[in-house]
N, CA and C atoms as an extended XYZ file, in Angstrom:
366
Properties=species:S:1:pos:R:3:atomname:S:1:resname:S:1:resid:I:1 pbc="F F F"
N       -14.870       -6.089      -16.526 N   MET     1
C       -14.702       -6.058      -15.114 CA  MET     1
C       -13.407       -5.140      -14.740 C   MET     1
N       -13.651       -4.293      -13.830 N   SER     2
C       -12.542       -3.409      -13.523 CA  SER     2
C       -11.646       -3.972      -12.459 C   SER     2
N       -10.487       -3.332      -12.153 N   VAL     3
C        -9.629       -3.712      -11.163 CA  VAL     3
C       -10.329       -3.631       -9.795 C   VAL     3
N       -11.164       -2.584       -9.680 N   GLN     4
C       -11.840       -2.381       -8.345 CA  GLN     4
C       -12.718       -3.615       -8.094 C   GLN     4
N       -13.381       -4.218       -9.123 N   ASP     5
C       -14.192       -5.390       -8.961 CA  ASP     5
C       -13.453       -6.469       -8.385 C   ASP     5
N       -12.148       -6.590       -8.691 N   LEU     6
C       -11.333       -7.731       -8.307 CA  LEU     6
C       -10.788       -7.613       -6.973 C   LEU     6
N       -10.867       -6.443       -6.289 N   ARG     7
C       -10.347       -6.191       -4.986 CA  ARG     7
C       -11.456       -6.525       -3.935 C   ARG     7
N       -10.941       -7.178       -2.828 N   ASP     8
C       -11.809       -7.439       -1.638 CA  ASP     8
C       -11.997       -6.334       -0.784 C   ASP     8
N       -11.093       -5.309       -0.779 N   ASN     9
C       -11.105       -4.211        0.179 CA  ASN     9
C       -11.123       -2.868       -0.555 C   ASN     9
N       -11.918       -1.876       -0.078 N   PRO    10
C       -11.757       -0.585       -0.642 CA  PRO    10
C       -10.330       -0.089       -0.488 C   PRO    10
N        -9.869        0.734       -1.517 N   ARG    11
C        -8.483        1.249       -1.492 CA  ARG    11
C        -8.604        2.776       -1.728 C   ARG    11
N        -7.776        3.489       -0.956 N   VAL    12
C        -7.817        5.076       -1.003 CA  VAL    12
C        -6.352        5.546       -1.156 C   VAL    12
N        -6.243        6.706       -1.682 N   ASN    13
C        -4.894        7.359       -1.772 CA  ASN    13
C        -4.319        7.533       -0.343 C   ASN    13
N        -3.067        7.366       -0.343 N   LEU    14
C        -2.270        7.587        0.903 CA  LEU    14
C        -0.903        8.030        0.473 C   LEU    14
N        -0.389        9.118        1.050 N   LYS    15
C         0.922        9.650        0.772 CA  LYS    15
C         1.643        9.819        2.029 C   LYS    15
N         2.396        8.753        2.480 N   VAL    16
C         3.282        8.768        3.595 CA  VAL    16
C         4.612        8.086        3.319 C   VAL    16
N         5.634        8.649        3.880 N   GLU    17
C         6.887        7.947        3.665 CA  GLU    17
C         6.919        6.641        4.450 C   GLU    17
N         7.616        5.713        3.835 N   ILE    18
C         7.621        4.301        4.470 CA  ILE    18
C         9.036        3.801        4.366 C   ILE    18
N         9.550        3.139        5.397 N   GLY    19
C        10.792        2.471        5.425 CA  GLY    19
C        10.559        1.085        5.716 C   GLY    19
N        11.188        0.128        4.968 N   ILE    20
C        11.082       -1.265        5.160 CA  ILE    20
C        12.424       -1.869        5.302 C   ILE    20
N        12.557       -2.608        6.507 N   ASN    21
C        13.849       -3.236        6.730 CA  ASN    21
C        13.693       -4.728        6.562 C   ASN    21
N        14.629       -5.285        5.777 N   THR    22
C        14.733       -6.737        5.689 CA  THR    22
C        16.051       -7.217        6.060 C   THR    22
N        16.286       -8.433        6.121 N   GLU    23
C        17.684       -8.970        6.539 CA  GLU    23
C        18.740       -8.457        5.509 C   GLU    23
N        18.422       -8.259        4.298 N   THR    24
C        19.386       -7.906        3.255 CA  THR    24
C        19.334       -6.487        2.782 C   THR    24
N        18.260       -5.835        2.957 N   ASN    25
C        18.116       -4.407        2.397 CA  ASN    25
C        17.276       -3.585        3.212 C   ASN    25
N        17.484       -2.267        3.049 N   PHE    26
C        16.618       -1.273        3.532 CA  PHE    26
C        15.890       -0.531        2.385 C   PHE    26
N        14.616       -0.580        2.363 N   TYR    27
C        13.852        0.016        1.196 CA  TYR    27
C        13.175        1.228        1.670 C   TYR    27
N        13.189        2.294        0.913 N   THR    28
C        12.436        3.456        1.293 CA  THR    28
C        11.594        3.775        0.076 C   THR    28
N        10.441        4.467        0.326 N   GLY    29
C         9.576        4.854       -0.624 CA  GLY    29
C         8.346        5.527       -0.046 C   GLY    29
N         7.328        5.732       -0.857 N   PHE    30
C         6.120        6.323       -0.351 CA  PHE    30
C         4.924        5.331       -0.553 C   PHE    30
N         4.109        5.225        0.455 N   ALA    31
C         2.911        4.480        0.320 CA  ALA    31
C         2.014        5.380       -0.468 C   ALA    31
N         1.426        4.837       -1.587 N   MET    32
C         0.604        5.583       -2.454 CA  MET    32
C        -0.895        5.314       -2.288 C   MET    32
N        -1.180        4.079       -1.867 N   ASN    33
C        -2.576        3.746       -1.564 CA  ASN    33
C        -2.666        2.717       -0.515 C   ASN    33
N        -3.714        2.577        0.170 N   VAL    34
C        -3.846        1.577        1.256 CA  VAL    34
C        -5.302        1.057        1.338 C   VAL    34
N        -5.412       -0.223        1.737 N   SER    35
C        -6.686       -0.862        2.135 CA  SER    35
C        -6.307       -1.740        3.377 C   SER    35
N        -7.439       -2.378        3.865 N   THR    36
C        -7.112       -3.277        4.952 CA  THR    36
C        -6.400       -4.559        4.504 C   THR    36
N        -6.327       -4.676        3.213 N   GLY    37
C        -5.651       -5.915        2.633 CA  GLY    37
C        -4.145       -5.694        2.329 C   GLY    37
N        -3.809       -4.363        2.158 N   GLY    38
C        -2.422       -4.102        1.774 CA  GLY    38
C        -2.249       -2.749        1.304 C   GLY    38
N        -1.013       -2.502        0.758 N   LEU    39
C        -0.665       -1.152        0.267 CA  LEU    39
C         0.282       -1.229       -0.913 C   LEU    39
N         0.313       -0.115       -1.691 N   PHE    40
C         1.284        0.057       -2.684 CA  PHE    40
C         2.450        0.937       -2.263 C   PHE    40
N         3.698        0.575       -2.424 N   VAL    41
C         4.787        1.320       -2.064 CA  VAL    41
C         5.482        1.733       -3.356 C   VAL    41
N         5.602        3.034       -3.570 N   ALA    42
C         6.297        3.546       -4.708 CA  ALA    42
C         7.837        3.523       -4.389 C   ALA    42
N         8.623        2.846       -5.144 N   THR    43
C        10.050        2.710       -4.949 CA  THR    43
C        10.673        2.336       -6.270 C   THR    43
N        11.876        2.747       -6.425 N   HIS    44
C        12.632        2.321       -7.652 CA  HIS    44
C        13.382        1.026       -7.369 C   HIS    44
N        13.347        0.506       -6.105 N   VAL    45
C        14.127       -0.745       -5.791 CA  VAL    45
C        13.104       -1.586       -4.941 C   VAL    45
N        12.225       -2.275       -5.681 N   PRO    46
C        11.289       -3.195       -4.995 CA  PRO    46
C        11.936       -4.395       -4.428 C   PRO    46
N        11.307       -4.997       -3.361 N   ALA    47
C        11.849       -6.251       -2.821 CA  ALA    47
C        11.252       -7.324       -3.802 C   ALA    47
N        11.896       -8.499       -3.754 N   PRO    48
C        11.529       -9.610       -4.705 CA  PRO    48
C        10.075      -10.134       -4.425 C   PRO    48
N         9.374      -10.483       -5.387 N   VAL    49
C         8.020      -11.036       -5.261 CA  VAL    49
C         8.110      -12.258       -4.325 C   VAL    49
N         7.207      -12.385       -3.439 N   GLY    50
C         7.222      -13.457       -2.457 CA  GLY    50
C         7.838      -13.239       -1.158 C   GLY    50
N         8.724      -12.176       -1.159 N   GLU    51
C         9.406      -11.930        0.106 CA  GLU    51
C         8.538      -11.299        1.095 C   GLU    51
N         8.719      -11.787        2.360 N   GLN    52
C         7.875      -11.269        3.511 CA  GLN    52
C         8.741      -10.310        4.264 C   GLN    52
N         8.119       -9.137        4.460 N   ILE    53
C         8.946       -8.022        5.005 CA  ILE    53
C         8.094       -7.347        6.171 C   ILE    53
N         8.831       -6.995        7.210 N   PRO    54
C         8.252       -6.061        8.257 CA  PRO    54
C         8.158       -4.630        7.820 C   PRO    54
N         7.034       -4.060        8.152 N   LEU    55
C         6.950       -2.665        7.803 CA  LEU    55
C         6.190       -1.874        8.893 C   LEU    55
N         6.366       -0.597        8.901 N   SER    56
C         5.812        0.265        9.803 CA  SER    56
C         5.544        1.610        9.200 C   SER    56
N         4.251        2.095        9.415 N   PHE    57
C         3.948        3.412        8.843 CA  PHE    57
C         2.851        4.044        9.694 C   PHE    57
N         2.783        5.397        9.607 N   ILE    58
C         1.774        6.112       10.439 CA  ILE    58
C         0.834        6.777        9.491 C   ILE    58
N        -0.442        6.530        9.739 N   LEU    59
C        -1.584        7.143        8.928 CA  LEU    59
C        -1.645        8.598        9.337 C   LEU    59
N        -2.004        9.458        8.459 N   PRO    60
C        -2.194       10.914        8.922 CA  PRO    60
C        -3.245       11.082        9.971 C   PRO    60
N        -4.111       10.259       10.213 N   ASN    61
C        -5.107       10.410       11.259 CA  ASN    61
C        -4.838        9.660       12.494 C   ASN    61
N        -3.626        9.136       12.669 N   ALA    62
C        -3.266        8.426       13.782 CA  ALA    62
C        -1.917        8.890       14.471 C   ALA    62
N        -1.815        8.499       15.724 N   ASP    63
C        -0.582        8.982       16.473 CA  ASP    63
C         0.444        7.900       16.611 C   ASP    63
N         0.023        6.574       16.410 N   THR    64
C         0.902        5.468       16.662 CA  THR    64
C         1.093        4.774       15.317 C   THR    64
N         2.247        4.163       15.139 N   PRO    65
C         2.442        3.461       13.899 CA  PRO    65
C         1.703        2.130       13.677 C   PRO    65
N         1.407        1.769       12.529 N   ILE    66
C         0.890        0.391       12.204 CA  ILE    66
C         2.107       -0.462       11.971 C   ILE    66
N         2.250       -1.500       12.659 N   GLU    67
C         3.442       -2.403       12.419 CA  GLU    67
C         2.919       -3.768       12.080 C   GLU    67
N         3.387       -4.331       10.957 N   THR    68
C         2.912       -5.604       10.454 CA  THR    68
C         3.898       -6.277        9.631 C   THR    68
N         3.605       -7.444        9.072 N   VAL    69
C         4.409       -8.171        8.142 CA  VAL    69
C         3.574       -8.210        6.858 C   VAL    69
N         4.260       -8.005        5.740 N   ALA    70
C         3.551       -7.966        4.456 CA  ALA    70
C         4.334       -8.866        3.457 C   ALA    70
N         3.616       -9.328        2.451 N   GLU    71
C         4.257      -10.146        1.402 CA  GLU    71
C         4.228       -9.368        0.148 C   GLU    71
N         5.381       -9.284       -0.629 N   VAL    72
C         5.405       -8.685       -1.913 CA  VAL    72
C         4.624       -9.491       -2.896 C   VAL    72
N         3.495       -9.016       -3.385 N   ARG    73
C         2.722       -9.772       -4.245 CA  ARG    73
C         3.002       -9.449       -5.718 C   ARG    73
N         3.479       -8.257       -6.138 N   TRP    74
C         3.868       -7.883       -7.442 CA  TRP    74
C         4.770       -6.707       -7.412 C   TRP    74
N         5.494       -6.553       -8.485 N   SER    75
C         6.261       -5.311       -8.566 CA  SER    75
C         6.178       -4.651       -9.947 C   SER    75
N         6.460       -3.485      -10.136 N   ARG    76
C         6.452       -2.747      -11.383 CA  ARG    76
C         7.667       -1.895      -11.495 C   ARG    76
N         8.401       -2.059      -12.554 N   GLU    77
C         9.501       -1.208      -12.859 CA  GLU    77
C         9.118        0.147      -13.502 C   GLU    77
N        10.009        1.049      -13.487 N   TYR    78
C         9.670        2.338      -14.197 CA  TYR    78
C         9.660        2.098      -15.737 C   TYR    78
N         8.708        2.730      -16.359 N   ASN    79
C         8.508        2.605      -17.783 CA  ASN    79
C         8.416        4.013      -18.310 C   ASN    79
N         9.529        4.358      -19.078 N   PRO    80
C         9.354        5.744      -19.684 CA  PRO    80
C         8.239        6.112      -20.615 C   PRO    80
N         7.606        5.051      -21.085 N   LEU    81
C         6.452        5.232      -21.912 CA  LEU    81
C         5.238        5.744      -21.107 C   LEU    81
N         5.305        5.433      -19.776 N   TYR    82
C         4.171        5.796      -18.897 CA  TYR    82
C         4.764        6.421      -17.678 C   TYR    82
N         5.382        7.583      -17.761 N   PRO    83
C         6.010        8.192      -16.647 CA  PRO    83
C         5.136        8.580      -15.482 C   PRO    83
N         3.802        8.717      -15.721 N   GLU    84
C         2.855        8.976      -14.609 CA  GLU    84
C         2.581        7.766      -13.842 C   GLU    84
N         2.966        6.589      -14.217 N   THR    85
C         2.733        5.338      -13.515 CA  THR    85
C         3.987        4.978      -12.633 C   THR    85
N         3.810        5.065      -11.331 N   HIS    86
C         4.966        4.866      -10.346 CA  HIS    86
C         5.446        3.476      -10.325 C   HIS    86
N         6.775        3.387      -10.373 N   PRO    87
C         7.395        2.048      -10.117 CA  PRO    87
C         7.188        1.684       -8.662 C   PRO    87
N         7.169        0.400       -8.295 N   GLY    88
C         7.012        0.035       -6.897 CA  GLY    88
C         6.553       -1.383       -6.698 C   GLY    88
N         5.886       -1.622       -5.609 N   MET    89
C         5.426       -2.998       -5.226 CA  MET    89
C         4.165       -3.004       -4.446 C   MET    89
N         3.421       -3.988       -4.808 N   GLY    90
C         2.160       -4.186       -4.012 CA  GLY    90
C         2.390       -5.238       -2.904 C   GLY    90
N         2.001       -4.671       -1.742 N   LEU    91
C         2.182       -5.608       -0.535 CA  LEU    91
C         0.903       -6.041        0.023 C   LEU    91
N         0.795       -7.272        0.378 N   LYS    92
C        -0.450       -7.827        1.051 CA  LYS    92
C        -0.060       -7.983        2.613 C   LYS    92
N        -0.828       -7.440        3.459 N   PHE    93
C        -0.633       -7.604        4.866 CA  PHE    93
C        -0.906       -9.042        5.258 C   PHE    93
N         0.045       -9.659        6.065 N   LEU    94
C        -0.081      -10.955        6.556 CA  LEU    94
C        -0.522      -11.151        7.940 C   LEU    94
N        -0.224      -10.114        8.766 N   SER    95
C        -0.556      -10.212       10.214 CA  SER    95
C        -0.964       -8.831       10.700 C   SER    95
N        -2.050       -8.315       10.144 N   LEU    96
C        -2.588       -6.963       10.494 CA  LEU    96
C        -3.405       -7.133       11.838 C   LEU    96
N        -3.053       -6.395       12.804 N   ARG    97
C        -3.749       -6.499       14.081 CA  ARG    97
C        -5.144       -5.889       13.875 C   ARG    97
N        -6.132       -6.338       14.669 N   GLU    98
C        -7.517       -5.852       14.502 CA  GLU    98
C        -7.550       -4.330       14.720 C   GLU    98
N        -6.882       -3.834       15.732 N   GLU    99
C        -6.906       -2.378       15.970 CA  GLU    99
C        -6.316       -1.526       14.931 C   GLU    99
N        -5.325       -2.137       14.183 N   ASP   100
C        -4.664       -1.533       13.019 CA  ASP   100
C        -5.607       -1.574       11.804 C   ASP   100
N        -6.348       -2.629       11.664 N   ALA   101
C        -7.322       -2.666       10.596 CA  ALA   101
C        -8.481       -1.611       10.799 C   ALA   101
N        -8.833       -1.466       12.140 N   LEU   102
C        -9.828       -0.380       12.480 CA  LEU   102
C        -9.324        1.036       12.095 C   LEU   102
N        -7.980        1.286       12.373 N   LYS   103
C        -7.417        2.570       11.966 CA  LYS   103
C        -7.437        2.778       10.547 C   LYS   103
N        -7.123        1.733        9.788 N   ILE   104
C        -7.137        1.958        8.301 CA  ILE   104
C        -8.599        2.101        7.800 C   ILE   104
N        -9.542        1.363        8.344 N   ASN   105
C       -10.935        1.511        7.980 CA  ASN   105
C       -11.431        3.034        8.275 C   ASN   105
N       -11.033        3.478        9.410 N   GLU   106
C       -11.345        4.865        9.864 CA  GLU   106
C       -10.845        5.842        8.811 C   GLU   106
N        -9.571        5.606        8.407 N   TYR   107
C        -8.989        6.527        7.382 CA  TYR   107
C        -9.693        6.463        6.094 C   TYR   107
N       -10.018        5.216        5.688 N   ILE   108
C       -10.752        4.982        4.373 CA  ILE   108
C       -12.011        5.666        4.394 C   ILE   108
N       -12.860        5.414        5.530 N   GLN   109
C       -14.190        5.921        5.545 CA  GLN   109
C       -14.331        7.426        5.829 C   GLN   109
N       -13.453        7.956        6.533 N   HIS   110
C       -13.755        9.373        7.006 CA  HIS   110
C       -12.629       10.316        6.649 C   HIS   110
N       -11.508       10.068        6.136 N   VAL   111
C       -10.407       10.972        5.953 CA  VAL   111
C       -10.215       11.173        4.524 C   VAL   111
N       -10.246       10.169        3.619 N   ARG   112
C        -9.830       10.397        2.247 CA  ARG   112
C       -10.959        9.957        1.305 C   ARG   112
N       -10.816       10.585        0.148 N   GLU   113
C       -11.831       10.192       -0.899 CA  GLU   113
C       -11.376        8.793       -1.482 C   GLU   113
N       -12.307        7.952       -2.007 N   PRO   114
C       -11.953        6.732       -2.553 CA  PRO   114
C       -10.934        6.902       -3.742 C   PRO   114
N       -10.069        5.897       -3.921 N   TYR   115
C        -8.965        5.899       -4.985 CA  TYR   115
C        -9.632        5.662       -6.252 C   TYR   115
N       -10.619        4.758       -6.309 N   PHE   116
C       -11.351        4.465       -7.644 CA  PHE   116
C       -12.679        5.028       -7.499 C   PHE   116
N       -13.106        5.641       -8.553 N   HIS   117
C       -14.493        6.209       -8.582 CA  HIS   117
C       -15.331        5.422       -9.624 C   HIS   117
N       -16.546        5.001       -9.287 N   PRO   118
C       -17.388        4.192      -10.146 CA  PRO   118
C       -17.510        4.799      -11.526 C   PRO   118
N       -17.665        6.090      -11.694 N   GLU   119
C       -17.780        6.692      -13.038 CA  GLU   119
C       -16.585        6.549      -13.916 C   GLU   119
N       -15.431        6.293      -13.263 N   GLU   120
C       -14.221        6.057      -14.082 CA  GLU   120
C       -14.245        4.799      -14.966 C   GLU   120
N       -15.056        3.873      -14.459 N   ASP   121
C       -15.064        2.523      -15.153 CA  ASP   121
C       -16.070        2.451      -16.260 C   ASP   121
N       -16.865        3.519      -16.429 N   GLU   122
C       -17.921        3.418      -17.463 CA  GLU   122
C       -17.418        3.829      -18.831 C   GLU   122
């Protein structure tokens, strides 16, 4: 079973700068992929797992930001044995508005190629 099989939502590449403000820290990084369920933020200073954080980002095909709250579900530190694997954190959207989910779906369906390709899992 592949990672893609475990996901509820299609995920595609996304490269946009993202800033995350919490009561204790300001995190910066780049969103590397997105789905209607959440996104991965590449950063060397991830928030703690379980923390709920407000975030805002603009998709390349949109004029207005998506603003939501997300929970840090997992984090990954830099590993010099795998330098091509980005450190960062996986965020799950907790309060994605319907219009924002539609923007993400439009981006997934019409703007970018899928992040995972079925032939990669064979």
